[in-house]
PyMOL Python script that loads the backbone (N, CA, C, O; Angstrom):
from pymol import cmd

cmd.read_pdbstr("""\
ATOM      1  N   MET A   1      70.852  84.400  48.965  1.00  0.00           N
ATOM      2  CA  MET A   1      71.233  83.867  50.378  1.00  0.00           C
ATOM      3  C   MET A   1      72.477  84.818  50.803  1.00  0.00           C
ATOM      4  O   MET A   1      73.550  85.004  50.229  1.00  0.00           O
ATOM      5  N   SER A   2      71.933  85.380  52.068  1.00  0.00           N
ATOM      6  CA  SER A   2      73.079  86.262  52.521  1.00  0.00           C
ATOM      7  C   SER A   2      74.039  85.547  53.446  1.00  0.00           C
ATOM      8  O   SER A   2      73.726  84.596  54.163  1.00  0.00           O
ATOM      9  N   LYS A   3      75.169  86.066  53.365  1.00  0.00           N
ATOM     10  CA  LYS A   3      76.253  85.300  54.172  1.00  0.00           C
ATOM     11  C   LYS A   3      76.285  85.809  55.510  1.00  0.00           C
ATOM     12  O   LYS A   3      76.256  87.030  55.669  1.00  0.00           O
ATOM     13  N   HIS A   4      76.342  85.034  56.494  1.00  0.00           N
ATOM     14  CA  HIS A   4      76.420  85.334  57.922  1.00  0.00           C
ATOM     15  C   HIS A   4      77.943  85.299  58.454  1.00  0.00           C
ATOM     16  O   HIS A   4      78.660  84.301  58.391  1.00  0.00           O
ATOM     17  N   ILE A   5      78.308  86.505  58.970  1.00  0.00           N
ATOM     18  CA  ILE A   5      79.754  86.611  59.286  1.00  0.00           C
ATOM     19  C   ILE A   5      80.034  85.828  60.551  1.00  0.00           C
ATOM     20  O   ILE A   5      81.186  85.510  60.843  1.00  0.00           O
ATOM     21  N   GLY A   6      79.028  85.526  61.280  1.00  0.00           N
ATOM     22  CA  GLY A   6      79.170  84.516  62.414  1.00  0.00           C
ATOM     23  C   GLY A   6      79.726  85.005  63.830  1.00  0.00           C
ATOM     24  O   GLY A   6      80.729  84.486  64.320  1.00  0.00           O
ATOM     25  N   PHE A   7      79.076  85.952  64.412  1.00  0.00           N
ATOM     26  CA  PHE A   7      79.400  86.442  65.795  1.00  0.00           C
ATOM     27  C   PHE A   7      78.695  85.366  66.863  1.00  0.00           C
ATOM     28  O   PHE A   7      77.494  85.118  66.762  1.00  0.00           O
ATOM     29  N   PRO A   8      79.358  84.869  67.687  1.00  0.00           N
ATOM     30  CA  PRO A   8      78.788  83.993  68.597  1.00  0.00           C
ATOM     31  C   PRO A   8      77.657  84.553  69.475  1.00  0.00           C
ATOM     32  O   PRO A   8      77.659  85.736  69.815  1.00  0.00           O
ATOM     33  N   LEU A   9      76.801  83.792  69.798  1.00  0.00           N
ATOM     34  CA  LEU A   9      75.568  84.241  70.722  1.00  0.00           C
ATOM     35  C   LEU A   9      76.266  84.291  72.145  1.00  0.00           C
ATOM     36  O   LEU A   9      77.148  83.494  72.466  1.00  0.00           O
ATOM     37  N   PRO A  10      75.800  85.280  72.954  1.00  0.00           N
ATOM     38  CA  PRO A  10      76.192  85.372  74.311  1.00  0.00           C
ATOM     39  C   PRO A  10      75.536  84.337  75.047  1.00  0.00           C
ATOM     40  O   PRO A  10      74.425  83.922  74.715  1.00  0.00           O
ATOM     41  N   THR A  11      76.267  83.832  76.184  1.00  0.00           N
ATOM     42  CA  THR A  11      75.813  82.742  76.960  1.00  0.00           C
ATOM     43  C   THR A  11      74.574  83.177  77.778  1.00  0.00           C
ATOM     44  O   THR A  11      73.787  82.315  78.169  1.00  0.00           O
ATOM     45  N   GLU A  12      74.386  84.421  78.035  1.00  0.00           N
ATOM     46  CA  GLU A  12      73.273  85.036  78.880  1.00  0.00           C
ATOM     47  C   GLU A  12      72.035  84.649  78.217  1.00  0.00           C
ATOM     48  O   GLU A  12      71.051  84.370  78.903  1.00  0.00           O
ATOM     49  N   MET A  13      71.990  84.602  76.808  1.00  0.00           N
ATOM     50  CA  MET A  13      70.849  84.363  76.053  1.00  0.00           C
ATOM     51  C   MET A  13      70.170  82.846  76.576  1.00  0.00           C
ATOM     52  O   MET A  13      68.951  82.675  76.567  1.00  0.00           O
ATOM     53  N   PHE A  14      71.074  81.851  77.000  1.00  0.00           N
ATOM     54  CA  PHE A  14      70.618  80.685  77.265  1.00  0.00           C
ATOM     55  C   PHE A  14      70.591  80.289  78.799  1.00  0.00           C
ATOM     56  O   PHE A  14      69.898  79.357  79.205  1.00  0.00           O
ATOM     57  N   HIS A  15      71.354  81.024  79.584  1.00  0.00           N
ATOM     58  CA  HIS A  15      71.305  80.665  80.877  1.00  0.00           C
ATOM     59  C   HIS A  15      70.785  81.966  81.758  1.00  0.00           C
ATOM     60  O   HIS A  15      71.243  83.088  81.545  1.00  0.00           O
ATOM     61  N   PRO A  16      69.862  81.727  82.688  1.00  0.00           N
ATOM     62  CA  PRO A  16      69.481  82.712  83.648  1.00  0.00           C
ATOM     63  C   PRO A  16      70.643  83.445  84.484  1.00  0.00           C
ATOM     64  O   PRO A  16      71.582  82.798  84.946  1.00  0.00           O
ATOM     65  N   HIS A  17      70.530  84.730  84.636  1.00  0.00           N
ATOM     66  CA  HIS A  17      71.651  85.196  85.486  1.00  0.00           C
ATOM     67  C   HIS A  17      71.249  85.093  86.916  1.00  0.00           C
ATOM     68  O   HIS A  17      70.146  85.291  87.425  1.00  0.00           O
ATOM     69  N   GLN A  18      72.536  84.692  87.527  1.00  0.00           N
ATOM     70  CA  GLN A  18      72.540  84.733  89.049  1.00  0.00           C
ATOM     71  C   GLN A  18      73.754  85.397  89.526  1.00  0.00           C
ATOM     72  O   GLN A  18      74.877  85.148  89.088  1.00  0.00           O
ATOM     73  N   CYS A  19      73.472  86.301  90.493  1.00  0.00           N
ATOM     74  CA  CYS A  19      74.589  86.988  91.122  1.00  0.00           C
ATOM     75  C   CYS A  19      75.204  86.238  92.058  1.00  0.00           C
ATOM     76  O   CYS A  19      74.602  85.669  92.968  1.00  0.00           O
ATOM     77  N   PHE A  20      76.616  86.196  91.850  1.00  0.00           N
ATOM     78  CA  PHE A  20      77.391  85.458  92.945  1.00  0.00           C
ATOM     79  C   PHE A  20      78.870  86.089  92.808  1.00  0.00           C
ATOM     80  O   PHE A  20      79.274  86.747  91.849  1.00  0.00           O
ATOM     81  N   ALA A  21      79.515  85.785  93.846  1.00  0.00           N
ATOM     82  CA  ALA A  21      80.923  86.430  94.089  1.00  0.00           C
ATOM     83  C   ALA A  21      81.868  85.283  94.551  1.00  0.00           C
ATOM     84  O   ALA A  21      81.546  84.404  95.351  1.00  0.00           O
ATOM     85  N   LEU A  22      83.027  85.404  93.967  1.00  0.00           N
ATOM     86  CA  LEU A  22      84.016  84.409  94.399  1.00  0.00           C
ATOM     87  C   LEU A  22      84.577  84.831  95.728  1.00  0.00           C
ATOM     88  O   LEU A  22      84.471  86.020  96.030  1.00  0.00           O
ATOM     89  N   PRO A  23      85.187  83.960  96.594  1.00  0.00           N
ATOM     90  CA  PRO A  23      85.719  84.180  97.821  1.00  0.00           C
ATOM     91  C   PRO A  23      86.700  85.260  97.838  1.00  0.00           C
ATOM     92  O   PRO A  23      86.870  86.013  98.797  1.00  0.00           O
ATOM     93  N   LYS A  24      87.414  85.306  96.605  1.00  0.00           N
ATOM     94  CA  LYS A  24      88.610  86.176  96.626  1.00  0.00           C
ATOM     95  C   LYS A  24      88.099  87.611  96.456  1.00  0.00           C
ATOM     96  O   LYS A  24      88.572  88.534  97.119  1.00  0.00           O
ATOM     97  N   GLU A  25      87.135  87.779  95.563  1.00  0.00           N
ATOM     98  CA  GLU A  25      86.296  89.122  95.425  1.00  0.00           C
ATOM     99  C   GLU A  25      85.665  89.536  96.688  1.00  0.00           C
ATOM    100  O   GLU A  25      85.667  90.734  96.971  1.00  0.00           O
ATOM    101  N   GLU A  26      85.121  88.668  97.485  1.00  0.00           N
ATOM    102  CA  GLU A  26      84.598  89.048  98.735  1.00  0.00           C
ATOM    103  C   GLU A  26      85.689  89.471  99.862  1.00  0.00           C
ATOM    104  O   GLU A  26      85.454  90.300 100.741  1.00  0.00           O
ATOM    105  N   ALA A  27      86.772  88.859  99.722  1.00  0.00           N
ATOM    106  CA  ALA A  27      87.944  89.346 100.682  1.00  0.00           C
ATOM    107  C   ALA A  27      88.458  90.654 100.342  1.00  0.00           C
ATOM    108  O   ALA A  27      88.711  91.512 101.188  1.00  0.00           O
ATOM    109  N   ILE A  28      88.614  90.803  99.052  1.00  0.00           N
ATOM    110  CA  ILE A  28      89.064  92.078  98.531  1.00  0.00           C
ATOM    111  C   ILE A  28      88.113  93.236  98.912  1.00  0.00           C
ATOM    112  O   ILE A  28      88.549  94.251  99.455  1.00  0.00           O
ATOM    113  N   CYS A  29      86.863  93.072  98.629  1.00  0.00           N
ATOM    114  CA  CYS A  29      85.903  94.210  98.943  1.00  0.00           C
ATOM    115  C   CYS A  29      86.045  94.429 100.636  1.00  0.00           C
ATOM    116  O   CYS A  29      86.148  95.585 101.047  1.00  0.00           O
ATOM    117  N   GLU A  30      86.046  93.413 101.504  1.00  0.00           N
ATOM    118  CA  GLU A  30      86.129  93.603 102.851  1.00  0.00           C
ATOM    119  C   GLU A  30      87.204  94.191 103.272  1.00  0.00           C
ATOM    120  O   GLU A  30      87.100  95.017 104.179  1.00  0.00           O
ATOM    121  N   LEU A  31      88.501  93.884 102.690  1.00  0.00           N
ATOM    122  CA  LEU A  31      89.762  94.549 102.976  1.00  0.00           C
ATOM    123  C   LEU A  31      89.721  96.054 102.685  1.00  0.00           C
ATOM    124  O   LEU A  31      90.156  96.893 103.474  1.00  0.00           O
ATOM    125  N   LEU A  32      89.171  96.336 101.498  1.00  0.00           N
ATOM    126  CA  LEU A  32      89.137  97.808 101.061  1.00  0.00           C
ATOM    127  C   LEU A  32      87.982  98.462 101.530  1.00  0.00           C
ATOM    128  O   LEU A  32      87.960  99.682 101.365  1.00  0.00           O
ATOM    129  N   GLN A  33      86.989  97.913 102.094  1.00  0.00           N
ATOM    130  CA  GLN A  33      85.674  98.357 102.828  1.00  0.00           C
ATOM    131  C   GLN A  33      85.055  99.080 101.595  1.00  0.00           C
ATOM    132  O   GLN A  33      84.889 100.299 101.626  1.00  0.00           O
ATOM    133  N   ILE A  34      84.695  98.290 100.452  1.00  0.00           N
ATOM    134  CA  ILE A  34      83.933  98.886  99.469  1.00  0.00           C
ATOM    135  C   ILE A  34      82.824  97.844  99.231  1.00  0.00           C
ATOM    136  O   ILE A  34      82.977  96.647  99.474  1.00  0.00           O
ATOM    137  N   ASN A  35      81.734  98.371  98.754  1.00  0.00           N
ATOM    138  CA  ASN A  35      80.615  97.615  98.340  1.00  0.00           C
ATOM    139  C   ASN A  35      80.880  96.418  97.415  1.00  0.00           C
ATOM    140  O   ASN A  35      81.753  96.515  96.552  1.00  0.00           O
ATOM    141  N   LEU A  36      80.239  95.416  97.546  1.00  0.00           N
ATOM    142  CA  LEU A  36      80.438  94.382  96.589  1.00  0.00           C
ATOM    143  C   LEU A  36      79.128  94.295  95.528  1.00  0.00           C
ATOM    144  O   LEU A  36      77.954  94.071  95.824  1.00  0.00           O
ATOM    145  N   LYS A  37      79.610  94.504  94.423  1.00  0.00           N
ATOM    146  CA  LYS A  37      78.566  94.480  93.220  1.00  0.00           C
ATOM    147  C   LYS A  37      78.675  93.302  92.184  1.00  0.00           C
ATOM    148  O   LYS A  37      79.753  92.738  91.992  1.00  0.00           O
ATOM    149  N   CYS A  38      77.626  92.982  91.581  1.00  0.00           N
ATOM    150  CA  CYS A  38      77.717  91.888  90.668  1.00  0.00           C
ATOM    151  C   CYS A  38      78.281  92.589  89.380  1.00  0.00           C
ATOM    152  O   CYS A  38      77.944  93.711  89.003  1.00  0.00           O
ATOM    153  N   HIS A  39      79.281  91.680  88.697  1.00  0.00           N
ATOM    154  CA  HIS A  39      80.003  92.208  87.539  1.00  0.00           C
ATOM    155  C   HIS A  39      79.074  92.325  86.211  1.00  0.00           C
ATOM    156  O   HIS A  39      79.317  93.118  85.302  1.00  0.00           O
ATOM    157  N   SER A  40      78.175  91.588  86.224  1.00  0.00           N
ATOM    158  CA  SER A  40      77.323  91.688  84.892  1.00  0.00           C
ATOM    159  C   SER A  40      76.049  92.715  84.975  1.00  0.00           C
ATOM    160  O   SER A  40      75.743  93.441  84.029  1.00  0.00           O
ATOM    161  N   CYS A  41      75.414  92.691  86.094  1.00  0.00           N
ATOM    162  CA  CYS A  41      74.442  93.532  86.125  1.00  0.00           C
ATOM    163  C   CYS A  41      74.422  94.532  86.987  1.00  0.00           C
ATOM    164  O   CYS A  41      73.468  95.310  86.961  1.00  0.00           O
ATOM    165  N   GLY A  42      75.455  94.699  87.898  1.00  0.00           N
ATOM    166  CA  GLY A  42      75.799  96.013  88.711  1.00  0.00           C
ATOM    167  C   GLY A  42      74.986  95.973  89.926  1.00  0.00           C
ATOM    168  O   GLY A  42      75.069  96.958  90.661  1.00  0.00           O
ATOM    169  N   LYS A  43      74.194  94.986  90.279  1.00  0.00           N
ATOM    170  CA  LYS A  43      73.398  94.952  91.476  1.00  0.00           C
ATOM    171  C   LYS A  43      74.211  94.780  92.781  1.00  0.00           C
ATOM    172  O   LYS A  43      75.144  93.986  92.898  1.00  0.00           O
ATOM    173  N   LEU A  44      73.779  95.572  93.707  1.00  0.00           N
ATOM    174  CA  LEU A  44      74.614  95.585  95.027  1.00  0.00           C
ATOM    175  C   LEU A  44      74.427  94.198  95.827  1.00  0.00           C
ATOM    176  O   LEU A  44      73.310  93.798  96.156  1.00  0.00           O
ATOM    177  N   MET A  45      75.531  93.549  96.091  1.00  0.00           N
ATOM    178  CA  MET A  45      75.309  92.263  96.687  1.00  0.00           C
ATOM    179  C   MET A  45      75.464  92.329  98.092  1.00  0.00           C
ATOM    180  O   MET A  45      74.732  91.664  98.825  1.00  0.00           O
ATOM    181  N   LYS A  46      76.461  93.163  98.593  1.00  0.00           N
ATOM    182  CA  LYS A  46      76.949  93.249 100.004  1.00  0.00           C
ATOM    183  C   LYS A  46      77.276  94.605 100.277  1.00  0.00           C
ATOM    184  O   LYS A  46      77.889  95.244  99.421  1.00  0.00           O
ATOM    185  N   ARG A  47      76.946  95.137 101.370  1.00  0.00           N
ATOM    186  CA  ARG A  47      77.214  96.725 101.611  1.00  0.00           C
ATOM    187  C   ARG A  47      78.032  96.591 102.910  1.00  0.00           C
ATOM    188  O   ARG A  47      77.635  95.914 103.859  1.00  0.00           O
ATOM    189  N   TYR A  48      79.097  97.215 102.906  1.00  0.00           N
ATOM    190  CA  TYR A  48      80.055  97.411 104.100  1.00  0.00           C
ATOM    191  C   TYR A  48      79.868  98.771 104.824  1.00  0.00           C
ATOM    192  O   TYR A  48      79.631  99.803 104.196  1.00  0.00           O
ATOM    193  N   PRO A  49      79.972  98.728 106.033  1.00  0.00           N
ATOM    194  CA  PRO A  49      79.827  99.915 106.793  1.00  0.00           C
ATOM    195  C   PRO A  49      80.889 101.077 106.425  1.00  0.00           C
ATOM    196  O   PRO A  49      82.049 100.804 106.115  1.00  0.00           O
ATOM    197  N   LYS A  50      80.419 102.324 106.482  1.00  0.00           N
ATOM    198  CA  LYS A  50      81.126 103.488 105.987  1.00  0.00           C
ATOM    199  C   LYS A  50      82.431 103.724 106.903  1.00  0.00           C
ATOM    200  O   LYS A  50      83.467 104.175 106.415  1.00  0.00           O
ATOM    201  N   GLU A  51      82.307 103.387 108.273  1.00  0.00           N
ATOM    202  CA  GLU A  51      83.505 103.507 109.027  1.00  0.00           C
ATOM    203  C   GLU A  51      84.652 102.743 108.587  1.00  0.00           C
ATOM    204  O   GLU A  51      84.475 101.639 108.071  1.00  0.00           O
ATOM    205  N   LYS A  52      85.976 103.293 108.764  1.00  0.00           N
ATOM    206  CA  LYS A  52      87.162 102.565 108.309  1.00  0.00           C
ATOM    207  C   LYS A  52      87.697 101.936 109.473  1.00  0.00           C
ATOM    208  O   LYS A  52      87.560 102.409 110.601  1.00  0.00           O
ATOM    209  N   LYS A  53      88.314 100.861 109.214  1.00  0.00           N
ATOM    210  CA  LYS A  53      88.929 100.127 110.304  1.00  0.00           C
ATOM    211  C   LYS A  53      90.282 100.687 110.409  1.00  0.00           C
ATOM    212  O   LYS A  53      90.831 101.030 109.363  1.00  0.00           O
ATOM    213  N   PRO A  54      90.990 100.849 111.700  1.00  0.00           N
ATOM    214  CA  PRO A  54      92.391 101.333 111.539  1.00  0.00           C
ATOM    215  C   PRO A  54      93.312 100.197 111.048  1.00  0.00           C
ATOM    216  O   PRO A  54      93.262  99.065 111.530  1.00  0.00           O
ATOM    217  N   ILE A  55      94.141 100.557 110.079  1.00  0.00           N
ATOM    218  CA  ILE A  55      95.164  99.471 109.638  1.00  0.00           C
ATOM    219  C   ILE A  55      96.147  99.072 110.635  1.00  0.00           C
ATOM    220  O   ILE A  55      96.344  97.880 110.866  1.00  0.00           O
ATOM    221  N   ASN A  56      96.828 100.077 111.290  1.00  0.00           N
ATOM    222  CA  ASN A  56      97.728  99.745 112.349  1.00  0.00           C
ATOM    223  C   ASN A  56      97.253 100.618 113.599  1.00  0.00           C
ATOM    224  O   ASN A  56      97.647 101.769 113.786  1.00  0.00           O
ATOM    225  N   PRO A  57      96.391  99.965 114.405  1.00  0.00           N
ATOM    226  CA  PRO A  57      95.920 100.762 115.534  1.00  0.00           C
ATOM    227  C   PRO A  57      97.011 101.014 116.586  1.00  0.00           C
ATOM    228  O   PRO A  57      97.970 100.241 116.591  1.00  0.00           O
ATOM    229  N   PRO A  58      96.966 101.943 117.413  1.00  0.00           N
ATOM    230  CA  PRO A  58      98.137 102.294 118.311  1.00  0.00           C
ATOM    231  C   PRO A  58      98.183 101.156 119.473  1.00  0.00           C
ATOM    232  O   PRO A  58      97.164 100.749 120.030  1.00  0.00           O
ATOM    233  N   VAL A  59      99.319 100.758 119.727  1.00  0.00           N
ATOM    234  CA  VAL A  59      99.675  99.838 120.726  1.00  0.00           C
ATOM    235  C   VAL A  59     100.069 100.496 122.194  1.00  0.00           C
ATOM    236  O   VAL A  59     101.058 101.219 122.309  1.00  0.00           O
ATOM    237  N   HIS A  60      99.283 100.206 123.196  1.00  0.00           N
ATOM    238  CA  HIS A  60      99.550 100.703 124.488  1.00  0.00           C
ATOM    239  C   HIS A  60     100.115  99.660 125.234  1.00  0.00           C
ATOM    240  O   HIS A  60      99.414  98.680 125.489  1.00  0.00           O
ATOM    241  N   ARG A  61     101.366  99.726 125.652  1.00  0.00           N
ATOM    242  CA  ARG A  61     101.971  98.715 126.605  1.00  0.00           C
ATOM    243  C   ARG A  61     102.492  99.440 127.832  1.00  0.00           C
ATOM    244  O   ARG A  61     103.035 100.543 127.770  1.00  0.00           O
ATOM    245  N   SER A  62     102.308  98.802 128.876  1.00  0.00           N
ATOM    246  CA  SER A  62     102.680  99.325 130.147  1.00  0.00           C
ATOM    247  C   SER A  62     104.174  99.673 130.231  1.00  0.00           C
ATOM    248  O   SER A  62     104.518 100.734 130.753  1.00  0.00           O
ATOM    249  N   TRP A  63     105.013  98.865 129.763  1.00  0.00           N
ATOM    250  CA  TRP A  63     106.401  99.078 129.577  1.00  0.00           C
ATOM    251  C   TRP A  63     107.019 100.124 128.742  1.00  0.00           C
ATOM    252  O   TRP A  63     108.200 100.457 128.830  1.00  0.00           O
ATOM    253  N   MET A  64     106.098 100.658 127.872  1.00  0.00           N
ATOM    254  CA  MET A  64     106.593 101.723 127.029  1.00  0.00           C
ATOM    255  C   MET A  64     106.293 103.158 127.509  1.00  0.00           C
ATOM    256  O   MET A  64     106.435 104.110 126.741  1.00  0.00           O
ATOM    257  N   LYS A  65     105.887 103.305 128.752  1.00  0.00           N
ATOM    258  CA  LYS A  65     105.561 104.546 129.229  1.00  0.00           C
ATOM    259  C   LYS A  65     106.747 105.360 129.475  1.00  0.00           C
ATOM    260  O   LYS A  65     106.629 106.507 129.907  1.00  0.00           O
TER     261      LYS A  65
END
""", "prot")
cmd.dss("prot")
cmd.show_as("cartoon", "prot")
cmd.util.cbc("prot")
cmd.orient("prot")
């Protein structure tokens, strides 16, 4: 009889994979303007546009002329 050293089985063997993202991850990806990918399979979940939003847009006020 061989002795099993006992590595636990991964949970992916018993549960089907579903891609999901936490609201925190979505907010970070939106702020940094990077694509949101699934952590376990690498599938692209949300694509953000390539153009960058200005962080501090110039302010034009009439009294500052």
